[in-house]
C-alpha positions in Angstrom: -30.7 44.0 -28.1 -29.5 44.1 -24.5 -27.4 41.1 -23.5 -29.7 40.8 -20.5 -32.6 39.8 -22.8 -30.6 37.9 -25.4 -32.1 34.6 -26.4 -29.4 32.0 -27.1 -29.5 30.4 -30.4 -29.6 26.6 -30.9 -26.0 26.7 -31.9 -25.0 28.4 -28.6 -27.1 26.0 -26.6 -25.4 23.1 -28.4 -22.0 24.5 -27.8 -22.7 25.0 -24.0 -24.0 21.5 -23.8 -21.0 20.1 -25.6 -18.6 22.0 -23.2 -20.5 20.7 -20.2 -20.3 17.2 -21.5 -16.6 17.6 -22.2 -16.1 18.8 -18.6 -18.1 15.9 -17.2 -16.0 13.4 -19.3 -12.8 15.1 -18.2 -13.8 14.8 -14.5 -14.7 11.1 -15.0 -11.4 10.4 -16.6 -9.6 12.2 -13.8 -11.5 10.2 -11.2 -10.8 7.0 -13.1 -7.0 7.8 -13.2 -7.0 8.7 -9.5 -8.8 5.3 -8.7 -6.4 3.4 -11.0 -3.3 5.2 -9.4 -4.6 4.3 -5.9 -5.1 0.7 -7.0 -1.5 0.6 -8.3 -0.2 2.0 -5.1 -2.2 -0.6 -3.1 -0.4 -3.2 -5.2 3.0 -1.8 -4.4 3.5 0.0 -7.7 3.9 3.7 -8.8 1.0 6.0 -9.8 0.0 6.5 -13.4 1.4 10.0 -13.7 4.9 8.9 -12.7 4.8 5.9 -15.0 3.8 8.1 -18.0 6.5 10.7 -17.3 9.2 8.1 -17.0 8.0 6.1 -20.0 8.9 9.1 -22.2 12.5 8.8 -21.1 12.5 5.2 -22.3 11.0 6.3 -25.6 13.6 9.0 -26.0 16.3 6.3 -25.9 14.7 3.8 -28.4 12.2 5.9 -30.3 9.7 3.1 -29.5 9.4 0.4 -27.0 8.6 -2.6 -29.2 9.6 -6.0 -27.8 10.2 -4.8 -24.3 8.1 -4.9 -21.2 8.2 -2.6 -18.2 7.6 -3.3 -14.6 4.5 -5.4 -13.9 2.4 -2.5 -12.6 3.3 0.0 -15.4 3.9 -2.1 -18.5 0.5 -1.2 -19.9 1.2 2.5 -19.3 4.6 2.2 -21.0 3.0 0.7 -24.1 0.4 3.4 -24.3 3.0 6.2 -24.2 5.5 4.5 -26.5 4.6 6.8 -29.4 4.7 9.9 -27.3 8.5 10.2 -27.0 9.6 13.8 -27.4 12.3 16.0 -26.2 13.1 15.1 -22.6 15.2 17.1 -20.1 17.0 15.0 -17.5 17.4 15.8 -13.9 20.0 14.5 -11.5 21.1 14.9 -7.9 24.7 14.0 -8.8 27.4 16.5 -7.8 29.8 17.7 -10.5 32.5 15.4 -9.3 30.2 12.4 -9.4 28.9 13.4 -12.9 32.4 13.6 -14.3 33.5 10.3 -12.7 30.6 8.5 -14.3 31.0 10.3 -17.6 34.6 9.0 -18.0 33.1 5.4 -17.9 30.4 6.3 -20.5 27.6 6.3 -17.9 24.6 8.5 -19.0 22.2 10.0 -16.5 18.5 9.7 -17.3 16.5 11.3 -14.6 15.9 11.4 -10.9 13.7 8.5 -9.6 12.0 8.1 -6.2 10.2 5.6 -4.1 8.1 6.4 -1.1 6.0 4.6 1.5 4.1 5.8 4.6 3.3 2.8 6.7 1.0 2.5 9.7 2.4 0.7 12.8 0.0 -1.7 14.3 -0.8 -2.3 18.0 2.1 -3.3 20.2 2.4 -4.1 23.9 3.4 -1.2 26.2 6.3 -3.1 27.7 7.8 -6.5 28.0 9.2 -8.4 31.0 11.9 -10.2 29.1 14.3 -9.0 26.4 12.6 -9.4 23.0 12.4 -8.0 19.5 9.5 -5.7 18.9 8.3 -7.5 15.7 5.5 -5.0 15.1 8.0 -2.1 14.8 10.7 -4.1 13.0 8.2 -5.4 10.4 6.8 -2.0 9.9 10.2 -0.4 9.2 11.3 -3.3 6.9 8.0 -3.4 4.9 7.9 0.4 4.4 11.5 0.3 3.2 10.8 -2.6 0.9 7.9 -0.8 -0.7 9.9 2.4 -1.1 12.9 0.6 -2.7 10.5 -1.5 -4.9 8.9 1.7 -6.3 12.3 3.2 -6.8 13.3 0.1 -8.8 10.0 0.2 -10.8 10.6 3.9 -11.7 14.1 2.9 -12.9 12.7 0.0 -15.0 10.0 2.2 -16.5 12.6 4.6 -17.9 14.8 1.7 -19.0 17.6 2.5 -16.7 20.4 0.0 -16.0 21.2 1.3 -12.5 20.3 3.8 -9.9 23.3 5.5 -8.2 23.7 7.7 -5.2 20.5 6.4 -3.6 19.6 8.3 -0.4 17.1 6.8 2.0 15.5 9.0 4.6 13.1 8.0 7.4 10.5 10.3 8.9 7.2 10.6 10.8 4.3 13.0 10.5 2.0 14.7 13.1 -0.9 14.2 10.6 -0.2 10.4 10.6 0.6 9.5 14.2 1.9 6.0 14.7 3.4 5.7 11.2 6.8 5.5 9.7 7.9 6.7 6.3 10.8 5.8 3.9 11.8 7.9 0.9 14.4 6.7 -1.5 15.8 9.1 -4.1 18.6 8.5 -6.7 19.7 9.1 -10.2 18.7 6.6 -12.9 21.6 5.9 -15.4 22.3 3.9 -18.5 25.5 1.9 -18.4 27.8 0.9 -21.3 27.1 -2.6 -22.5 30.1 -4.1 -20.7 29.0 -2.7 -17.4 25.4 -3.9 -17.6 24.2 -6.6 -15.2 24.1 -9.9 -17.1 20.5 -10.5 -15.9 19.5 -7.1 -17.5 17.9 -6.1 -14.2 18.3 -2.5 -12.9 20.7 -2.3 -10.0 20.3 -0.1 -7.0 23.3 1.4 -5.2 23.7 3.9 -2.4 27.3 4.5 -3.5 28.2 8.0 -4.8 29.1 8.4 -8.5 32.8 8.4 -7.7 32.5 5.2 -5.6 30.5 3.5 -8.3 33.0 4.3 -11.0 36.0 3.3 -8.8 34.4 -0.1 -8.1 33.8 -0.8 -11.8 37.3 0.2 -12.7 38.6 -2.2 -10.0 36.5 -5.1 -11.4 33.8 -5.1 -8.7 30.2 -5.0 -9.7 27.5 -3.5 -7.5 24.5 -5.8 -7.5 21.9 -4.2 -5.2 21.1 -2.8 -1.8 20.8 -4.8 1.4 19.1 -3.3 4.4 17.3 -4.3 7.6 15.9 -2.8 10.8 15.7 -4.5 14.1 13.9 -3.0 17.2 14.6 -4.6 20.5 13.1 -4.0 24.0 15.3 -4.6 27.0 13.6 -4.5 30.5 15.8 -3.1 33.3 17.3 -5.9 35.4 17.6 -5.6 39.2 21.1 -4.2 38.9 20.1 -1.6 36.3 17.1 -0.6 38.5 19.5 -0.1 41.4 21.8 2.0 39.2 18.8 4.1 38.0 17.7 4.9 41.5 19.3 6.8 44.3 20.2 10.4 45.0 20.5 12.7 42.0 18.1 10.7 39.8 20.5 8.1 38.6 22.1 7.6 35.3 18.9 7.7 33.2 17.0 10.1 35.3 15.1 7.7 37.6 13.6 9.3 40.7 14.1 8.2 44.3 16.2 9.3 47.3 19.0 7.7 49.2 16.6 5.0 50.5 15.3 4.3 47.1 18.2 2.4 45.7 20.7 2.1 48.6 23.0 4.5 46.8 23.6 2.1 43.9 23.7 5.0 41.4 26.7 6.6 43.1 29.1 4.0 41.5 30.3 3.9 37.9 29.1 0.7 36.4 28.1 -0.8 33.0 24.4 -1.5 32.5 25.1 -5.0 31.2 21.6 -5.9 30.2 21.3 -2.8 28.0 24.7 -3.4 26.4 23.7 -6.9 25.6 20.4 -5.7 24.1 22.2 -3.4 21.8 24.4 -6.2 20.6 21.4 -8.4 20.0 19.7 -5.8 17.9 22.8 -5.3 15.8 23.3 -9.1 15.3 19.7 -9.6 14.2 20.0 -6.7 11.7 23.3 -7.9 10.3 22.1 -11.4 10.1 19.3 -10.4 7.7 21.7 -8.2 5.7 24.0 -11.2 5.2 21.1 -13.3 4.1 20.2 -10.6 1.5 23.8 -10.6 0.2 23.7 -14.3 -0.4 20.3 -14.0 -2.1 21.6 -11.4 -4.5 24.7 -13.5 -5.3 27.1 -11.0 -3.8 30.5 -11.6 -2.2 30.0 -8.9 0.4 28.5 -5.5 1.3 30.4 -2.2 1.3 29.6 1.3 2.4 27.6 -0.1 5.3 25.8 2.6 7.3 24.5 1.8 10.8 22.2 4.2 12.6 21.1 3.5 16.1 18.6 5.4 18.3 17.1 4.5 21.6 14.5 5.7 24.0 13.4 4.7 27.5 10.0 3.6 28.8 9.0 4.4 32.4 7.7 1.2 33.9 6.5 0.3 37.4 7.0 -3.3 38.5 5.4 -3.9 41.9 6.8 -1.2 44.2 9.7 -0.2 42.0 9.9 2.2 39.2 12.5 1.9 36.4 13.2 2.8 32.8 13.4 0.1 30.2 15.3 0.5 27.0 14.1 0.3 23.4 16.8 0.3 20.8 16.5 0.5 17.0 19.2 -0.5 14.6 19.0 0.5 10.9 21.7 -1.2 8.6 22.1 -0.5 4.9 24.8 -1.1 2.3 25.6 -1.9 -1.3 26.0 -5.6 -2.2 29.0 -6.2 -4.5 30.4 -9.1 -6.5 33.9 -9.5 -7.8 34.1 -9.6 -11.7 37.7 -9.1 -12.9 36.5 -8.8 -16.5 34.6 -5.7 -15.6 37.9 -3.8 -14.8 38.8 -1.1 -17.2 42.1 -0.5 -18.8 44.7 0.8 -16.3 44.3 4.5 -15.9 47.1 6.8 -16.8 49.0 7.9 -13.8 49.1 11.6 -13.2 52.4 13.3 -13.8 54.5 14.0 -10.7 54.6 17.6 -9.7 58.2 18.7 -9.4 59.0 21.5 -7.0 62.1 23.5 -7.1 63.8 23.4 -3.7 66.5 26.0 -4.5 
């Protein structure tokens, strides 16, 4: 009989109905997983797929995860995947030199881990009449970084890592999300020898390279975490700065006006004192918060400090005069360390001297 006029049997109808039901159930499970992942992200955790993938690395180490709990947001997922441990393939962004330096200390890489957060910046005034911190911007940067580092730490805890080394934090913005900031933190999760593990059994984050991490441990210095802060300050142009910005040729920062506009103030070399002071205030505010984080982590200091600064001007008209105010942003980040002489390894063998014949 032609397939066009074929009458399906009851078995075929049942099979089609079962397949449709299976597709419907799969779609429902997918929607439930997506909703659950969104709920986890709203709580500051990592999505389900990431937790399930990383839990397999934890299972590969122990064969099972009895008696241990993961990060708060993913502990249930870790428990569900504890029996699914199979062959895992690690990945790492460590260079060969970093890898070899860590391997000499018995440090084992597990996998790359990541934390990310895209954060919307709320409303803020267009300009200020007195020097002040732009708290809306500062808080947005700091909260976005906190969420990114928190998710990085949760990924490390989910795969039972003892530390994350070579953490790189990048910031960005997107045209499809105007008025937002983004932080992405990426590093390599590693397992440490028993003697090098933090006494609190907490995973440690560090932006030090593999070589730097190894050298610190050999010297009896323990990395205990990352300290970071961002401070955004707005500095309105003072009368002296407005004078310097005006005049023939546009002034130092491109302000308009002719000879009569500023009395020729921009012709002379001079420091913009209010702007210099604003940069110092932004730095001091950021470093003050970093120092507080060092004390909170029980560290003795912070090393490898990286300071990035960028600024922009705001065209402002006050009364009859136009000027350009300054907005300066300071990002500070470093690794908190604590001296522990017992952590120091045996003295390394000194390399043989290379003897050159001078004859």
